[in-house]
ROROBA-508934 format. One record per residue: residue number from 1; y, x, z of N, C-alpha, C in turn. Coordinates in steps of 0.02 Angstrom, whole numbers, plus 50000, padded with zeros to 5 digits. Last residue first. Example, Ala and Ser with C-alpha at 12.3 -4.5 7.8 and 13.67 -1.06 7.14 Angstrom:
(2; (49888; 50642; 50354); (49947; 50684; 50357); (50002; 50645; 50394))
(1; (49716; 50660; 50390); (49775; 50615; 50390); (49835; 50660; 50390))
***
This chain:
(340; (50286; 53547; 49680); (50305; 53486; 49627); (50351; 53450; 49637))
(339; (50255; 53627; 49774); (50291; 53649; 49727); (50313; 53604; 49692))
(338; (50146; 53550; 49844); (50218; 53593; 49897); (50255; 53603; 49854))
(337; (50051; 53536; 49762); (50095; 53484; 49805); (50152; 53498; 49810))
(336; (50076; 53653; 49612); (50033; 53629; 49661); (50088; 53579; 49705))
(335; (50090; 53645; 49442); (50123; 53657; 49513); (50069; 53627; 49555))
(334; (50109; 53710; 49289); (50068; 53674; 49337); (50086; 53695; 49392))
(333; (50220; 53630; 49167); (50201; 53673; 49200); (50150; 53679; 49264))
(332; (50303; 53572; 49079); (50227; 53556; 49082); (50188; 53621; 49119))
(331; (50419; 53587; 49062); (50384; 53636; 49025); (50295; 53628; 49040))
(330; (50471; 53451; 49091); (50501; 53475; 49028); (50434; 53540; 48997))
(329; (50395; 53406; 49219); (50437; 53376; 49169); (50439; 53402; 49105))
(328; (50257; 53510; 49296); (50342; 53499; 49263); (50334; 53457; 49219))
(327; (50121; 53436; 49366); (50156; 53455; 49319); (50218; 53458; 49301))
(326; (50012; 53456; 49500); (50056; 53424; 49470); (50083; 53457; 49400))
(325; (49845; 53468; 49565); (49891; 53495; 49508); (49937; 53453; 49496))
(324; (49708; 53525; 49645); (49771; 53473; 49638); (49816; 53489; 49617))
(323; (49659; 53648; 49666); (49610; 53581; 49616); (49647; 53526; 49612))
(322; (49727; 53794; 49651); (49692; 53763; 49704); (49657; 53678; 49639))
(321; (49813; 53948; 49703); (49778; 53904; 49670); (49734; 53851; 49688))
(320; (49994; 53994; 49724); (49944; 53957; 49757); (49887; 53945; 49692))
(319; (50112; 54029; 49650); (50037; 54055; 49636); (49981; 54037; 49666))
(318; (50218; 53969; 49653); (50225; 54017; 49707); (50134; 54050; 49701))
(317; (50233; 53939; 49498); (50294; 53941; 49549); (50295; 53993; 49607))
(316; (50117; 53900; 49441); (50145; 53944; 49420); (50228; 53943; 49452))
(315; (49962; 53895; 49546); (50035; 53837; 49530); (50077; 53898; 49497))
(314; (49814; 53898; 49447); (49851; 53931; 49484); (49929; 53893; 49497))
(313; (49653; 53809; 49468); (49721; 53820; 49418); (49781; 53843; 49450))
(312; (49496; 53872; 49512); (49538; 53809; 49515); (49597; 53858; 49474))
(311; (49344; 53864; 49410); (49400; 53896; 49439); (49458; 53858; 49453))
(310; (49192; 53760; 49397); (49278; 53781; 49390); (49290; 53831; 49421))
(309; (49023; 53840; 49420); (49069; 53818; 49449); (49156; 53819; 49403))
(308; (48932; 53979; 49427); (48922; 53919; 49402); (48957; 53858; 49413))
(307; (48975; 54090; 49477); (48992; 54056; 49513); (48963; 53979; 49491))
(306; (48962; 54162; 49337); (48943; 54185; 49420); (48945; 54151; 49462))
(305; (49039; 54078; 49258); (48971; 54102; 49247); (48942; 54129; 49296))
(304; (49161; 53979; 49264); (49158; 54044; 49295); (49069; 54040; 49300))
(303; (49271; 53892; 49172); (49205; 53891; 49210); (49170; 53961; 49213))
(302; (49447; 53866; 49162); (49393; 53921; 49160); (49333; 53898; 49205))
(301; (49571; 53798; 49072); (49527; 53802; 49133); (49461; 53844; 49130))
(300; (49720; 53802; 48973); (49646; 53825; 48976); (49631; 53821; 49059))
(299; (49846; 53658; 48911); (49814; 53727; 48961); (49738; 53736; 48961))
(298; (49953; 53631; 48814); (49887; 53646; 48807); (49887; 53696; 48890))
(297; (50067; 53484; 48812); (50053; 53572; 48812); (49987; 53566; 48833))
(296; (50194; 53400; 48793); (50132; 53387; 48795); (50129; 53463; 48779))
(295; (50309; 53257; 48856); (50316; 53329; 48830); (50218; 53336; 48841))
(294; (50360; 53146; 48894); (50371; 53144; 48830); (50351; 53220; 48799))
(293; (50251; 53124; 49032); (50314; 53083; 48992); (50320; 53118; 48919))
(292; (50143; 53252; 48994); (50190; 53226; 49045); (50263; 53183; 49016))
(291; (49979; 53287; 48956); (50050; 53241; 48937); (50073; 53237; 48990))
(290; (49886; 53406; 48917); (49926; 53397; 48964); (49976; 53352; 48938))
(289; (49725; 53468; 48848); (49793; 53442; 48820); (49808; 53407; 48884))
(288; (49636; 53595; 48883); (49653; 53550; 48885); (49721; 53520; 48867))
(287; (49506; 53696; 48849); (49564; 53689; 48829); (49582; 53621; 48835))
(286; (49418; 53801; 48953); (49419; 53743; 48904); (49482; 53711; 48901))
(285; (49305; 53946; 48920); (49364; 53912; 48925); (49373; 53841; 48879))
(284; (49181; 54021; 49028); (49191; 53987; 48963); (49247; 53953; 48970))
(283; (49136; 54198; 49015); (49163; 54133; 49042); (49162; 54060; 49001))
(282; (49054; 54340; 49039); (49062; 54305; 48990); (49072; 54235; 49022))
(281; (49153; 54500; 49099); (49090; 54462; 49103); (49098; 54380; 49056))
(280; (49203; 54637; 49204); (49210; 54585; 49125); (49136; 54556; 49113))
(279; (49296; 54692; 49322); (49239; 54658; 49302); (49249; 54596; 49241))
(278; (49374; 54808; 49398); (49371; 54765; 49347); (49314; 54754; 49320))
(277; (49434; 54846; 49556); (49371; 54861; 49514); (49380; 54805; 49459))
(276; (49544; 54969; 49633); (49528; 54898; 49602); (49454; 54905; 49567))
(275; (49605; 55012; 49812); (49566; 55011; 49760); (49559; 54968; 49712))
(274; (49727; 54985; 49903); (49677; 55055; 49889); (49628; 55069; 49835))
(273; (49890; 54943; 49921); (49837; 54923; 49865); (49778; 54990; 49867))
(272; (49941; 54876; 50083); (49950; 54934; 50031); (49856; 54934; 49973))
(271; (50065; 54771; 50123); (50009; 54752; 50074); (49992; 54837; 50047))
(270; (50150; 54720; 50269); (50124; 54788; 50240); (50056; 54774; 50207))
(269; (50241; 54602; 50343); (50192; 54612; 50324); (50180; 54680; 50277))
(268; (50321; 54573; 50507); (50328; 54611; 50457); (50248; 54636; 50420))
(267; (50385; 54442; 50611); (50305; 54480; 50595); (50337; 54506; 50533))
(266; (50472; 54484; 50748); (50454; 54450; 50716); (50394; 54494; 50677))
(265; (50487; 54512; 50901); (50425; 54494; 50890); (50422; 54461; 50812))
(264; (50613; 54579; 50880); (50551; 54626; 50928); (50493; 54592; 50904))
(263; (50690; 54472; 50869); (50693; 54532; 50829); (50605; 54564; 50837))
(262; (50668; 54391; 50973); (50656; 54378; 50925); (50633; 54426; 50852))
(261; (50742; 54473; 51067); (50657; 54458; 51092); (50643; 54417; 51008))
(260; (50873; 54466; 51027); (50832; 54541; 51032); (50752; 54512; 51029))
(259; (50900; 54343; 51045); (50889; 54364; 50989); (50860; 54442; 50968))
(258; (50892; 54348; 51179); (50831; 54298; 51149); (50856; 54304; 51067))
(257; (51000; 54408; 51210); (50929; 54452; 51239); (50878; 54410; 51208))
(256; (51090; 54339; 51160); (51089; 54409; 51153); (51011; 54428; 51153))
(255; (51087; 54225; 51241); (51078; 54216; 51190); (51061; 54290; 51147))
(254; (51121; 54299; 51361); (51066; 54266; 51364); (51054; 54259; 51305))
(253; (51261; 54320; 51342); (51224; 54379; 51359); (51141; 54361; 51359))
(252; (51303; 54193; 51330); (51327; 54222; 51289); (51250; 54294; 51289))
(251; (51275; 54145; 51463); (51239; 54118; 51423); (51245; 54154; 51355))
(250; (51373; 54230; 51528); (51309; 54233; 51548); (51268; 54207; 51491))
(249; (51494; 54195; 51476); (51465; 54265; 51467); (51408; 54254; 51468))
(248; (51498; 54070; 51516); (51499; 54075; 51443); (51457; 54153; 51445))
(247; (51512; 54066; 51648); (51467; 54046; 51625); (51441; 54062; 51554))
(246; (51654; 54144; 51659); (51569; 54181; 51704); (51512; 54131; 51656))
(245; (51710; 54049; 51607); (51710; 54101; 51575); (51650; 54147; 51604))
(244; (51712; 53943; 51720); (51683; 53920; 51628); (51687; 54000; 51609))
(243; (51785; 54012; 51807); (51713; 54010; 51803); (51681; 53979; 51737))
(242; (51894; 54028; 51766); (51867; 54071; 51765); (51791; 54071; 51777))
(241; (51937; 53891; 51743); (51941; 53919; 51680); (51893; 53994; 51702))
(240; (51922; 53841; 51893); (51865; 53797; 51826); (51861; 53851; 51756))
(239; (51925; 53885; 52035); (51965; 53926; 51969); (51917; 53910; 51912))
(238; (51928; 53790; 52169); (51898; 53805; 52113); (51942; 53823; 52057))
(237; (51977; 53839; 52317); (51995; 53791; 52259); (51974; 53843; 52209))
(236; (51853; 53908; 52429); (51916; 53912; 52400); (51930; 53862; 52350))
(235; (51722; 53913; 52471); (51755; 53848; 52478); (51828; 53854; 52463))
(234; (51603; 53999; 52464); (51686; 54044; 52465); (51746; 53970; 52485))
(233; (51519; 53912; 52413); (51510; 53948; 52492); (51567; 53971; 52500))
(232; (51541; 53883; 52272); (51543; 53828; 52340); (51536; 53865; 52393))
(231; (51515; 54008; 52231); (51584; 53988; 52229); (51577; 53920; 52272))
(230; (51359; 54036; 52256); (51418; 54064; 52269); (51500; 54045; 52287))
(229; (51312; 53952; 52173); (51321; 53930; 52241); (51367; 53977; 52261))
(228; (51354; 53980; 52044); (51393; 53920; 52063); (51380; 53907; 52131))
(227; (51286; 54092; 52028); (51367; 54097; 52038); (51384; 54039; 52055))
(226; (51147; 54033; 52036); (51180; 54079; 52090); (51250; 54096; 52076))
(225; (51146; 53966; 51907); (51128; 53942; 51971); (51172; 53975; 52035))
(224; (51163; 54092; 51841); (51208; 54034; 51839); (51201; 53985; 51877))
(223; (51039; 54141; 51873); (51102; 54184; 51870); (51157; 54143; 51873))
(222; (50941; 54063; 51830); (50945; 54057; 51896); (51014; 54110; 51917))
(221; (50960; 54081; 51684); (50972; 54023; 51720); (50993; 54024; 51790))
(220; (50911; 54212; 51685); (50978; 54196; 51666); (51023; 54131; 51684))
(219; (50781; 54170; 51707); (50810; 54235; 51753); (50892; 54214; 51730))
(218; (50730; 54077; 51621); (50723; 54068; 51683); (50773; 54109; 51721))
(217; (50751; 54142; 51507); (50813; 54063; 51520); (50795; 54071; 51589))
(216; (50649; 54239; 51518); (50726; 54267; 51515); (50764; 54221; 51532))
(215; (50533; 54167; 51527); (50553; 54218; 51582); (50632; 54236; 51575))
(214; (50536; 54113; 51391); (50537; 54082; 51461); (50576; 54102; 51516))
(213; (50512; 54229; 51290); (50585; 54186; 51293); (50601; 54145; 51361))
(212; (50395; 54263; 51352); (50461; 54301; 51372); (50519; 54277; 51360))
(211; (50320; 54144; 51310); (50322; 54182; 51386); (50386; 54209; 51396))
(210; (50340; 54158; 51165); (50360; 54116; 51221); (50368; 54107; 51296))
(209; (50267; 54270; 51142); (50339; 54282; 51134); (50366; 54210; 51176))
(208; (50143; 54260; 51182); (50171; 54310; 51213); (50257; 54296; 51209))
(207; (50119; 54151; 51084); (50105; 54141; 51153); (50152; 54190; 51192))
(206; (50132; 54214; 50961); (50173; 54186; 50991); (50181; 54150; 51043))
(205; (50016; 54325; 50969); (50076; 54351; 50989); (50147; 54302; 51010))
(204; (49930; 54220; 50963); (49926; 54255; 51022); (49995; 54276; 51016))
(203; (49942; 54167; 50807); (49944; 54132; 50900); (49952; 54144; 50941))
(202; (49914; 54295; 50761); (49989; 54268; 50757); (50002; 54208; 50820))
(201; (49778; 54309; 50797); (49829; 54367; 50814); (49913; 54337; 50832))
(200; (49728; 54181; 50720); (49726; 54218; 50800); (49788; 54250; 50837))
(199; (49777; 54218; 50586); (49808; 54164; 50632); (49785; 54166; 50694))
(198; (49734; 54308; 50506); (49764; 54342; 50554); (49807; 54296; 50608))
(197; (49675; 54230; 50402); (49622; 54289; 50443); (49671; 54308; 50497))
(196; (49779; 54166; 50347); (49715; 54137; 50366); (49688; 54190; 50421))
(195; (49862; 54271; 50302); (49895; 54218; 50349); (49841; 54173; 50361))
(194; (49789; 54346; 50215); (49814; 54371; 50291); (49833; 54324; 50308))
(193; (49774; 54262; 50118); (49706; 54268; 50167); (49730; 54321; 50218))
(192; (49906; 54269; 50067); (49874; 54189; 50076); (49805; 54210; 50134))
(191; (49900; 54375; 50021); (49935; 54389; 50093); (49915; 54301; 50094))
(190; (49811; 54391; 49896); (49803; 54434; 49980); (49846; 54403; 50051))
(189; (49898; 54332; 49834); (49832; 54306; 49862); (49830; 54343; 49907))
(188; (49999; 54424; 49821); (50022; 54350; 49826); (49959; 54317; 49859))
(187; (49914; 54527; 49749); (49972; 54551; 49823); (49981; 54473; 49853))
(186; (49879; 54483; 49631); (49839; 54482; 49702); (49863; 54489; 49759))
(185; (50019; 54471; 49582); (49971; 54438; 49580); (49934; 54426; 49619))
(184; (50022; 54628; 49551); (50082; 54571; 49594); (50043; 54501; 49621))
(183; (49915; 54673; 49496); (49931; 54677; 49561); (49983; 54653; 49605))
(182; (49883; 54659; 49366); (49899; 54612; 49403); (49893; 54613; 49473))
(181; (49843; 54777; 49267); (49915; 54755; 49276); (49906; 54663; 49315))
(180; (49741; 54906; 49349); (49764; 54834; 49295); (49814; 54817; 49312))
(179; (49811; 55083; 49330); (49789; 55012; 49374); (49787; 54957; 49326))
(178; (49790; 55186; 49182); (49799; 55158; 49260); (49771; 55094; 49293))
(177; (49742; 55223; 49040); (49811; 55207; 49062); (49823; 55163; 49139))
(176; (49600; 55232; 49064); (49653; 55299; 49086); (49720; 55268; 49085))
(175; (49493; 55112; 49142); (49574; 55113; 49099); (49588; 55197; 49094))
(174; (49340; 55182; 49162); (49414; 55138; 49187); (49455; 55176; 49126))
(173; (49182; 55145; 49060); (49236; 55190; 49084); (49306; 55162; 49097))
(172; (49081; 55059; 49156); (49120; 55065; 49098); (49168; 55117; 49095))
(171; (48905; 55004; 49203); (48967; 55042; 49219); (49000; 55046; 49126))
(170; (48832; 54848; 49196); (48851; 54900; 49167); (48910; 54927; 49176))
(169; (48741; 54757; 49306); (48808; 54765; 49291); (48808; 54835; 49267))
(168; (48655; 54641; 49350); (48626; 54666; 49304); (48703; 54711; 49279))
(167; (48737; 54532; 49443); (48674; 54556; 49425); (48684; 54609; 49379))
(166; (48856; 54616; 49576); (48836; 54567; 49522); (48777; 54584; 49492))
(165; (48902; 54691; 49683); (48835; 54667; 49690); (48809; 54613; 49638))
(164; (49029; 54714; 49640); (48975; 54789; 49640); (48907; 54772; 49649))
(163; (49112; 54620; 49682); (49109; 54628; 49620); (49029; 54693; 49588))
(162; (49068; 54521; 49813); (49073; 54583; 49799); (49050; 54617; 49718))
(161; (49141; 54360; 49769); (49135; 54405; 49827); (49142; 54485; 49797))
(160; (49218; 54278; 49713); (49169; 54283; 49668); (49126; 54336; 49719))
(159; (49343; 54174; 49697); (49288; 54195; 49761); (49232; 54213; 49737))
(158; (49491; 54188; 49650); (49419; 54181; 49634); (49357; 54199; 49688))
(157; (49657; 54156; 49592); (49611; 54186; 49645); (49544; 54134; 49632))
(156; (49704; 54149; 49426); (49691; 54110; 49470); (49649; 54154; 49511))
(155; (49776; 54188; 49326); (49799; 54222; 49373); (49775; 54182; 49429))
(154; (49705; 54194; 49191); (49733; 54114; 49230); (49784; 54148; 49280))
(153; (49663; 54326; 49161); (49699; 54271; 49113); (49736; 54208; 49139))
(152; (49599; 54379; 49266); (49663; 54408; 49233); (49703; 54367; 49174))
(151; (49570; 54309; 49412); (49547; 54279; 49342); (49605; 54330; 49307))
(150; (49569; 54396; 49554); (49586; 54367; 49516); (49572; 54363; 49445))
(149; (49508; 54433; 49735); (49494; 54442; 49650); (49525; 54402; 49619))
(148; (49536; 54555; 49865); (49527; 54465; 49834); (49537; 54471; 49760))
(147; (49496; 54605; 50017); (49471; 54607; 49961); (49498; 54527; 49934))
(146; (49557; 54695; 50166); (49575; 54618; 50117); (49553; 54641; 50048))
(145; (49553; 54758; 50311); (49536; 54758; 50246); (49530; 54697; 50218))
(144; (49680; 54745; 50447); (49626; 54722; 50411); (49618; 54734; 50351))
(143; (49770; 54750; 50586); (49760; 54766; 50530); (49704; 54754; 50512))
(142; (49896; 54706; 50696); (49862; 54690; 50663); (49856; 54724; 50602))
(141; (50022; 54755; 50834); (49997; 54772; 50766); (49927; 54737; 50744))
(140; (50148; 54694; 50932); (50077; 54715; 50931); (50062; 54728; 50855))
(139; (50276; 54642; 50901); (50273; 54683; 50961); (50219; 54704; 50967))
(138; (50241; 54716; 50728); (50273; 54671; 50754); (50275; 54690; 50836))
(137; (50157; 54711; 50578); (50191; 54750; 50622); (50241; 54687; 50673))
(136; (49998; 54687; 50501); (50067; 54653; 50529); (50092; 54687; 50573))
(135; (49933; 54765; 50366); (49942; 54757; 50427); (50011; 54715; 50436))
(134; (49787; 54782; 50246); (49839; 54729; 50265); (49849; 54755; 50344))
(133; (49740; 54887; 50123); (49728; 54879; 50187); (49810; 54833; 50214))
(132; (49649; 54818; 49994); (49709; 54824; 50021); (49707; 54818; 50083))
(131; (49585; 54784; 49824); (49540; 54795; 49908); (49628; 54833; 49933))
(130; (49535; 54661; 49683); (49573; 54711; 49716); (49574; 54736; 49807))
(129; (49467; 54650; 49543); (49452; 54642; 49628); (49507; 54689; 49655))
(128; (49486; 54545; 49407); (49514; 54626; 49451); (49510; 54588; 49522))
(127; (49391; 54501; 49275); (49413; 54475; 49348); (49427; 54532; 49367))
(126; (49398; 54466; 49116); (49409; 54516; 49149); (49426; 54485; 49240))
(125; (49296; 54361; 48996); (49363; 54366; 49057); (49371; 54422; 49108))
(124; (49256; 54324; 48848); (49238; 54356; 48899); (49301; 54359; 48934))
(123; (49197; 54150; 48800); (49235; 54200; 48791); (49235; 54253; 48855))
(122; (49164; 53991; 48708); (49148; 54047; 48748); (49194; 54113; 48736))
(121; (49259; 53837; 48730); (49242; 53897; 48699); (49208; 53952; 48743))
(120; (49298; 53681; 48698); (49279; 53724; 48762); (49253; 53794; 48712))
(119; (49435; 53548; 48681); (49367; 53593; 48659); (49359; 53656; 48732))
(118; (49488; 53451; 48764); (49487; 53450; 48698); (49450; 53480; 48649))
(117; (49515; 53354; 48885); (49484; 53404; 48873); (49464; 53399; 48783))
(116; (49672; 53284; 48947); (49612; 53265; 48908); (49588; 53342; 48883))
(115; (49780; 53221; 49071); (49743; 53271; 49041); (49671; 53251; 48987))
(114; (49928; 53153; 49107); (49854; 53146; 49092); (49845; 53215; 49052))
(113; (50018; 53178; 49281); (50007; 53182; 49218); (49943; 53145; 49185))
(112; (50008; 53199; 49419); (50076; 53158; 49379); (50056; 53159; 49300))
(111; (49909; 53253; 49478); (49940; 53208; 49530); (49985; 53169; 49477))
(110; (49738; 53263; 49447); (49791; 53260; 49422); (49853; 53223; 49429))
(109; (49603; 53354; 49541); (49642; 53278; 49529); (49717; 53288; 49509))
(108; (49456; 53416; 49462); (49526; 53415; 49494); (49537; 53340; 49491))
(107; (49323; 53384; 49451); (49331; 53451; 49505); (49414; 53445; 49529))
(106; (49290; 53264; 49393); (49260; 53276; 49474); (49311; 53342; 49517))
(105; (49328; 53317; 49284); (49380; 53238; 49314); (49342; 53259; 49378))
(104; (49262; 53404; 49240); (49323; 53436; 49259); (49364; 53369; 49285))
(103; (49143; 53335; 49219); (49151; 53421; 49271); (49203; 53413; 49279))
(102; (49184; 53260; 49100); (49163; 53236; 49163); (49165; 53285; 49229))
(101; (49211; 53345; 49005); (49265; 53311; 49021); (49249; 53298; 49100))
(100; (49105; 53434; 48944); (49147; 53480; 49028); (49203; 53422; 49044))
(99; (48961; 53434; 48882); (49014; 53412; 48875); (49069; 53424; 48959))
(98; (48840; 53580; 48924); (48860; 53495; 48898); (48951; 53487; 48905))
(97; (48819; 53712; 48932); (48827; 53686; 48862); (48850; 53619; 48841))
(96; (48878; 53847; 49037); (48862; 53776; 49028); (48881; 53760; 48948))
(95; (48798; 54010; 48995); (48861; 53959; 49001); (48835; 53880; 48991))
(94; (48730; 54133; 49077); (48725; 54076; 49056); (48791; 54024; 49053))
(93; (48768; 54299; 49012); (48772; 54261; 49061); (48760; 54188; 49057))
(92; (48772; 54471; 48966); (48775; 54407; 48960); (48759; 54373; 49024))
(91; (48837; 54605; 49034); (48827; 54586; 48944); (48825; 54517; 48936))
(90; (48960; 54642; 49137); (48889; 54583; 49120); (48896; 54574; 49062))
(89; (49043; 54789; 49182); (49026; 54747; 49123); (48939; 54704; 49126))
(88; (49163; 54878; 49279); (49089; 54866; 49262); (49089; 54798; 49215))
(87; (49243; 55004; 49337); (49245; 54964; 49289); (49184; 54947; 49260))
(86; (49364; 55066; 49470); (49312; 55053; 49424); (49312; 55000; 49374))
(85; (49486; 55177; 49552); (49462; 55109; 49471); (49395; 55109; 49486))
(84; (49480; 55285; 49628); (49501; 55207; 49657); (49509; 55148; 49591))
(83; (49365; 55399; 49654); (49378; 55366; 49614); (49432; 55286; 49630))
(82; (49417; 55524; 49791); (49373; 55464; 49756); (49406; 55423; 49712))
(81; (49530; 55598; 49831); (49474; 55633; 49798); (49419; 55588; 49766))
(80; (49573; 55519; 49936); (49605; 55538; 49883); (49582; 55578; 49814))
(79; (49488; 55514; 50030); (49491; 55465; 49991); (49536; 55471; 49921))
(78; (49516; 55640; 50094); (49451; 55634; 50051); (49438; 55578; 50007))
(77; (49619; 55622; 50132); (49624; 55652; 50077); (49565; 55673; 50039))
(76; (49604; 55526; 50236); (49641; 55502; 50182); (49641; 55563; 50122))
(75; (49562; 55570; 50364); (49492; 55570; 50296); (49531; 55532; 50240))
(74; (49641; 55581; 50439); (49595; 55635; 50440); (49567; 55614; 50374))
(73; (49702; 55438; 50428); (49747; 55508; 50420); (49672; 55576; 50407))
(72; (49599; 55382; 50503); (49609; 55359; 50432); (49659; 55422; 50407))
(71; (49603; 55432; 50637); (49539; 55417; 50590); (49561; 55430; 50513))
(70; (49665; 55436; 50737); (49687; 55456; 50685); (49632; 55476; 50635))
(69; (49654; 55282; 50824); (49643; 55358; 50811); (49677; 55383; 50745))
(68; (49641; 55140; 50806); (49688; 55166; 50865); (49705; 55246; 50840))
(67; (49528; 55142; 50704); (49587; 55118; 50675); (49667; 55144; 50729))
(66; (49385; 55248; 50741); (49437; 55166; 50749); (49511; 55171; 50729))
(65; (49299; 55357; 50778); (49311; 55313; 50726); (49343; 55262; 50733))
(64; (49344; 55505; 50812); (49354; 55437; 50856); (49350; 55397; 50767))
(63; (49280; 55656; 50826); (49293; 55623; 50761); (49288; 55537; 50771))
(62; (49269; 55696; 50939); (49305; 55734; 50898); (49310; 55704; 50833))
(61; (49331; 55562; 51080); (49286; 55605; 51047); (49316; 55637; 50974))
(60; (49386; 55477; 51157); (49397; 55543; 51170); (49366; 55599; 51125))
(59; (49392; 55346; 51104); (49467; 55379; 51076); (49455; 55452; 51084))
(58; (49247; 55281; 51026); (49284; 55320; 51073); (49340; 55362; 51071))
(57; (49164; 55274; 50920); (49223; 55243; 50904); (49276; 55275; 50980))
(56; (49088; 55418; 50837); (49083; 55342; 50885); (49155; 55320; 50890))
(55; (48986; 55562; 50814); (49016; 55513; 50788); (49012; 55440; 50838))
(54; (48973; 55736; 50839); (48954; 55671; 50857); (49002; 55612; 50834))
(53; (48930; 55865; 50717); (48984; 55808; 50765); (48967; 55748; 50770))
(52; (48923; 56018; 50648); (48883; 55958; 50692); (48935; 55920; 50722))
(51; (49023; 56089; 50629); (48982; 56064; 50571); (48954; 56000; 50597))
(50; (49176; 56026; 50710); (49109; 56075; 50697); (49082; 56035; 50635))
(49; (49345; 55998; 50629); (49289; 55984; 50675); (49251; 56023; 50641))
(48; (49432; 55960; 50517); (49457; 55988; 50585); (49402; 56009; 50637))
(47; (49415; 55922; 50392); (49415; 55857; 50440); (49432; 55910; 50518))
(46; (49416; 56037; 50326); (49447; 55987; 50287); (49470; 55942; 50342))
(45; (49297; 56101; 50391); (49350; 56130; 50390); (49397; 56077; 50367))
(44; (49187; 56007; 50357); (49206; 56009; 50413); (49258; 56040; 50423))
(43; (49171; 56045; 50204); (49209; 55957; 50252); (49226; 55967; 50322))
(42; (49153; 56155; 50213); (49202; 56152; 50186); (49241; 56079; 50203))
(41; (48999; 56139; 50278); (49071; 56189; 50300); (49129; 56168; 50266))
(40; (48935; 55988; 50289); (48955; 56042; 50256); (49016; 56084; 50281))
(39; (48904; 55911; 50440); (48929; 55920; 50381); (48931; 55971; 50341))
(38; (48795; 55794; 50523); (48807; 55853; 50496); (48832; 55879; 50421))
(37; (48824; 55674; 50652); (48848; 55692; 50574); (48819; 55761; 50557))
(36; (48770; 55530; 50748); (48778; 55624; 50735); (48775; 55630; 50659))
(35; (48814; 55388; 50854); (48774; 55431; 50798); (48794; 55524; 50782))
(34; (48825; 55266; 50953); (48859; 55339; 50956); (48812; 55370; 50878))
(33; (48775; 55140; 50994); (48849; 55147; 51010); (48871; 55224; 50965))
(32; (48671; 55067; 50875); (48699; 55136; 50922); (48751; 55138; 50934))
(31; (48661; 54974; 50795); (48660; 54938; 50851); (48668; 55015; 50892))
(30; (48634; 55048; 50681); (48679; 55008; 50664); (48681; 54985; 50740))
(29; (48630; 55228; 50673); (48594; 55159; 50686); (48637; 55106; 50703))
(28; (48669; 55370; 50608); (48707; 55312; 50644); (48685; 55250; 50641))
(27; (48672; 55505; 50550); (48623; 55475; 50573); (48654; 55410; 50636))
(26; (48704; 55583; 50392); (48721; 55542; 50441); (48681; 55502; 50460))
(25; (48761; 55734; 50300); (48705; 55685; 50341); (48724; 55648; 50397))
(24; (48878; 55742; 50179); (48856; 55760; 50240); (48794; 55713; 50255))
(23; (48933; 55756; 50044); (48884; 55783; 50056); (48852; 55790; 50125))
(22; (49008; 55656; 50022); (49065; 55715; 50032); (48992; 55781; 50061))
(21; (48948; 55529; 50052); (48977; 55545; 49987); (48999; 55620; 49979))
(20; (48934; 55530; 50188); (48890; 55543; 50135); (48905; 55546; 50075))
(19; (49081; 55504; 50218); (49053; 55570; 50245); (48998; 55588; 50207))
(18; (49068; 55371; 50169); (49123; 55418; 50153); (49095; 55474; 50161))
(17; (48981; 55292; 50237); (48965; 55302; 50162); (49000; 55352; 50142))
(16; (49029; 55323; 50379); (48948; 55354; 50348); (48971; 55356; 50286))
(15; (49139; 55250; 50366); (49154; 55313; 50379); (49083; 55353; 50350))
(14; (49090; 55122; 50337); (49137; 55149; 50281); (49132; 55208; 50303))
(13; (49030; 55086; 50463); (49001; 55087; 50375); (49021; 55138; 50322))
(12; (49141; 55084; 50537); (49086; 55138; 50546); (49052; 55144; 50492))
(11; (49216; 54986; 50479); (49255; 55045; 50489); (49193; 55104; 50491))
(10; (49098; 54863; 50519); (49148; 54886; 50436); (49173; 54958; 50437))
(9; (49120; 54863; 50655); (49039; 54879; 50614); (49080; 54906; 50538))
(8; (49252; 54855; 50664); (49209; 54904; 50702); (49163; 54921; 50658))
(7; (49243; 54719; 50632); (49299; 54774; 50597); (49290; 54834; 50620))
(6; (49165; 54643; 50712); (49151; 54656; 50630); (49195; 54703; 50604))
(5; (49224; 54661; 50855); (49161; 54676; 50830); (49146; 54699; 50775))
(4; (49338; 54609; 50824); (49343; 54660; 50832); (49291; 54700; 50818))
(3; (49287; 54467; 50784); (49325; 54486; 50727); (49331; 54573; 50742))
(2; (49135; 54454; 50871); (49196; 54444; 50868); (49243; 54478; 50803))
(1; (48993; 54354; 50820); (49019; 54422; 50823); (49086; 54407; 50813))
***
């Protein structure tokens, strides 16, 4: 399945779920290009369509389910009425009981420090899953729905999957104070995800940019050659200053056009947070003493009871999470290899 097909499938599943939550009856089989929805009168009025409406990705339909249409704008009032923050809790999970020194040594590479496991303690950790609408704007546009999960204590990006699919969840009241305070960390992790998932789009865009740059260079270099040939055909004594001024003007115009082209193809990333899920579950904190030259500091690693594995450690400078870690000389803060 191509990226486009996958996005279309997710969008139609989203559309069906949203309409059903608002009281509609939706019949749209997975493999069928078109479906049908029976809407309550108030819902049909809000969407500006009939109570019985066909559903498809076709742009000429009454409610086209695709990102190129005004579908998201039409359903935005429905989304605004939906809860955007959910909280769930897992009461108990198995926590590893054996000594963690060997698993830590296998999982992590310590680049410039001595790390000793001192103690392990069970505790509860909140994992915040953020859902973003990601958009890259340039000469073309790329859009995708991106979900990232961060450990609220460590700030590490953790691939736990869909938090609503965890075993034996219990609903918790959402915090009335607002969204969890990990938006900045999650947005940084989402940008890393976008960098990977948008790579084919960016590659095509850069190919188009280089093609257009070549066309510009070929055109203006042809102007230079033609201007020189005209001067030679005239046979008059060469006015080198005048000729040099013409060539300089052509080269400056070429550079101006190339700069405009670069601006047109510049990438602008927008991340719009749509919803968040707070998952409270047991975890194992592993307290480690880190010695870097004359400085020492204790850091916590986390064993994830859902994944049954150790979580990465985030770089305190760029936020990237990983298992190959260096430490700063005086603060003994973790650094990724790029920031070390």
